[in-house]
N, C-alpha and C positions, 0 to 999 in steps of 0.2 A: 504493500500500500504506500503511495506517495506520502511523505511526511506532512505536506501541506493539507492533504485531504484528512489525515488523522487529526490535525489541529482543528480543522473546521468541524468535524464530527464531534470532537470534544466540546467545542463551543455550543453546539446545538444541544448536547446532553446537559451541559450546565444550565442552559436556558430552561430546559424542561424541568430539571431538578429545582431551580429557583421558584418556578410557578407552583409546583405541587407541594413544596415545603414551606411556603411563606406563612401560612396560618399557624402551623405548628411552631415555627421559629419564633413568631411574635408571642405566642402564648407561653412557651416554656423557657424562652431565653436563648440567645445565641450560643453562649458557652456550653450550656447543658445539652442543647441539641447537637452541637459539634462533637462533644466527647462521647455521647451515647451512639451517635452515628458511626464514629470512628471504631468503636468496639465491634460493630457489625462488619465494618470494612476489613478490620484486622482478621477476623474469623474467615471471611470469604477469600481474601487475598492469600492468607496463610495456607488455607486448604488447597487452593489452586496451585500455588508454587510448590507445595509439598508433593502433590500428585504429579506435577510436571517435572519435578527434580531440578528446580532452578536455583536453589540456595548455593550450590557449589560455584556458581559463576561470580559470586561476590567474594572479593579478597578482603582479608582482615584490614589491610591498609586503607580500604575504601570506606570502612564503616564510619569514620569520623565525618567524611563528606556527606554520606547518606544521612547520618544523624543530624548534622547541621541543616541539611535540606529539610528534614522532617520537622525539626524544632522551629526553624524560621518560617518555612513555607506552610506548615500545617498547624502547629501549636499556636504560633503567633498569627499567621496569615488567616487561617480558617476561623479562629475565635474572633478576630477583628472583623472579618467579612460577615459572619452571621450576626455579630453584635450590631453591625451597621444595618443589615437586612431587617432585624427586629425593630429598628428605630425608624428607618426611612424607606423601607420597602425594597423589593428586588430590582426594579428598574433603575432607581437612583444609585443603588449599591453597585450594580453591574457597570454602570457608567463610570463611577469613580474607580472601580476595579480595573478598568482599561488603562489606567495610568501605569500598570505593570508592563505594558507593551513597550513604550519608549525606554523605560528603565532597563528592561532586559535587553533591548536592542543595543543601547549604549554599552551595557555590560558585556554583551557578546563581542562588540568591536574592541573594547578595551582589554578584556581577558583572553579572548580566543582568536583575535585577529580576523573576525568575520567582516565581510564587506558587502555593500549594496551596489549593484550596477545601476545604470540609469533607469531601466524598466522596473526592477524590484524596489529601488529607492522611491520612484514615483508612486508605485503601488502602495508602499508603506505609508507615505504621506497622505494619499487619498483615503486609505483605510482609517487612519487615526483621525483625520478631519471629519470623515463621515460618521465615525463613532461618536465624536464630540457633538456634532450637530444632532444626532439621534438622541443624545442625552439631554442637551439643552432645550430642544424643542419637542421632546417626546411627551412631556406632561400635558394632560388634558385640563383645560380650565375647570376648576371646581371639583376635580376628581377627589373622591374621599374613600374609595374602596380599599380593600386590604393590600392591594398592590401599590398604592400611591400614598396612603395615609401616613402621616408623620406622628410618631409617638415620642415625646420628649424633645430634645434639642436637635434641630437640623445641623448646626455646625459640629456638634459632638458626633452625630451619626456620620457626617461626612469625614470627620477625622478618622473614625474607625474604618471606613471604606478605603481611605488612602493607605492606612496602615496595612490592611489586607493586601493591597496592591504591592506595597513594598515587600511584604513577606513572600508573596507569590513569586515576584521577580527574583529575589535573592535565593529562594529555595530552588527555583529552576536552574539558576546559574551554578549553584553548589552541586547539583546532581549531574550536570552535563559531563564533566570529566569521567565520572564513573560509567556513565552510559556509553561514552565514546570508547572506553576501554573494552567494551563488549559484555558488560554485565547484563543479565536477564532483566528486561523491563519490569516484569511483574515482581521479581525478587527485590528490586530496588523499591518499587511501590510498596510492597508489603513491609520491608524493613523500616522505611521512613514512617509508615503508618503506625507500626508497633511502637517505635521510639516516641513519636509525637503523642500517641494515645496515653502512654505512661506519664508523660509530662503533663498532659491535660488533666489527668486525674489527681496528680500531685498538687496542682494549683486550682483544683475544683472549687474549694470553699472561697478563696479570695476572688476568683473570677466570677462566681455566681453573685457574690455580695456586691461587687463593684459594677458588673456588666450584665446582670441578669435582666429578665423581662420586666417591663413596667407593671405587668400583672402576671402572677404565677399560676400554673395549673398542672394537674397530674397528667402523666402520659397514658393516654387511652389505647385500647387495642388498635383502633384506627390509626392513631399516631405512630404506633410501632410499624404498621404496614408502610406508612409514608416514609418513615426513617429508613427502613430496609430498602425500599425502592429507590429513594433519593441517594443513599449511600452506594447502591449498586451501579446506578447509571452515572452518577457524578464522579465517584472516587474509584470504584473497581474498574469501570470501563473508561470513563472520561479522563481521569488523571493518568491512567496507564497509557492512554493514547497520546497524551501530551508528553509523557516521558519517552515514549517511542519516537515521537517527532523530534524531541530534543536530541536523542541519540542518532537519528538519521539525518538531521538537517541543522540549519542555523537557529540559534536561540532567539534571535530577533524576529525572524519571520514566523517562527513557531508561536511566539507569544502574541504577536500582532494578530495572526489568524485566529488563535484561540480566544482573543479578546473581542471577537465580533458578537459575543453574547447579547449585548444591548440591542443590536440591530435585529438579531433573530427573535428577541422578545417582542418587538413591535407587532408583527402580524399575529403572534400567539396571544398577546393581550387584547388585540382587536377582536379576535374570535371569542375570547372568554368574556370580555366586558361588553362586547357589541358596540364599542365606541372607538372610532378610528383615531390614531395619533394625528398630531398637527402636520401640516404640509412640510414644515422644516425638517421634521423627523424623517419623512419619506425621502427628502432630498439627501439627507445625511446617509440614509440606508442605500440610496442609489450610488453615492460616491464610494461607500464602503464596498459594495458589490463590485464596482469597477476596479477599485484598488486591489481587492482580493483576487480578481481575475488576472491582474498583472503579476501579483505575487506568485500565483500558481503557474 
């Protein structure tokens, strides 16, 4: 599979996961949702890697980079991301999260000597600009549904969204050398998930008290179904596809393509809410599609 296609599929899976998980995240809190979901992810990924026999592809010397990737990209990045989602909704959060694309692109040039030719450079600029337009103009006037409602402070929610972007970019860059050396993608995904999950439970009490939901609720059987489905499509499949793309191609292009989630959310939210986004959002989506085609 071309690595660009893998990154785009991951973006679509993340968009789907954001939509189905929004209500649960708002009700039980971002940190709690994240660590419960990660337990499910660890079990699924660990089982798959054990059956496939991928653990031996990881060298002991690689574990510190994989651990760093998990701690920064998942423990910090995912907790911050879902904290933002619980406060400002999935669309705004995914928009802020796209800041990880230029961060990772710059990191790829600086750390790994990656370059953009004229076509891919133009595509990268168009994609990022399109994403930003989709974010700025994607809000519908007077929208107050669960996908747009703001609970608490907008600036604080925006801060956590940006923190999620920083964590994701740093986590991706940390994992790339290990993947370039031929480590099994799923083994890397499982190891970073296990390390991140242990850290999440260690800081469970302070993270819940400081970053928990504005209203708390118990986890219902329906919530468990959503948590399992969300973890499977977003982390087991989606995150593994991103790690595959990082190992096969450029970190910058991979993160830019996997950051098209806000654009993919536009038609999905239109179908769900039956209210079309603003014209500016569609212009942004068009630019993003054009830029993506150039990157591919």
